[in-house]
N, C-alpha and C positions, 0 to 999 in steps of 0.2 A: 164708281159710276161718275161720269163727268156731269157737269152742270147742264150741258146741252142734251145729253142722254136723258137726264131726269126731266128736263123741259119737254122733250118729245114724248116720253112715256106718260107724263101727266096730261099733255095735250090729247093723246090718243084716248086716255081714260075719260077725260072731260067731254070730248066729242061724242063718244059712245053714250055717256050718261045724258047728254042734252039732246043729241040728234037721233040716237038709236041705231046708228050705223058708223062704219069706219071712215075716218077722214082721208082725203087724198094727200099725197106728199106736198102738193102746192098749198093746201090748207094748213098742213103742219108747219110749213115754212112761214106762212103768214102769221100764224098764231104764236109762234115762238120767236119771231124776229130774225130768223135765219134768212139770208139772201139767196141761197142756192138750193134748188130742189135736189141736186146731186149730193149736197151735204146731208140733207134729210135722209136720202136713200142709204148713205154710208152709215149714219147713226142707227137707222132701223136695222141694218145688217148686223151691227155690233150688238144691239139689243137682242136680236134673235140668237146670236152666238152665245150670249150670256143667259139665255133661257127666259128672258123677260117679256118677249112678244112672240107672236106667231103670225105668219102671213103666207099666202099662196103667191109664189113668184110670177105665175102666169095670169093672175087675176087682179083687177083693180079693187081698191077699197076692201081689203080683206085683213088688214092689220088688227090684231087684238092683243090686249095686255094680258099677260099671265100672272102679273103681280096680284097678290091677295088684296082685294079691295078693302078689307077690314084693317089692314095695317096703316098706320099714319104715314103721311108723305114726308 
């Protein structure tokens, strides 16, 4: 897993823990320091391919982490 993939995954988990709902790609870009929303989208697709997140492609704010929350980061 790349550093940016880990940063996105942790940002998704943190946003869910604090806000109770999924972050937008723009929020993920802002919270991880990435400049491009398209970079976030590409990383999310790779995380989905690796089985670490799930999301509905036709809906906004549906990204969820599938990583076991009890495992250390």
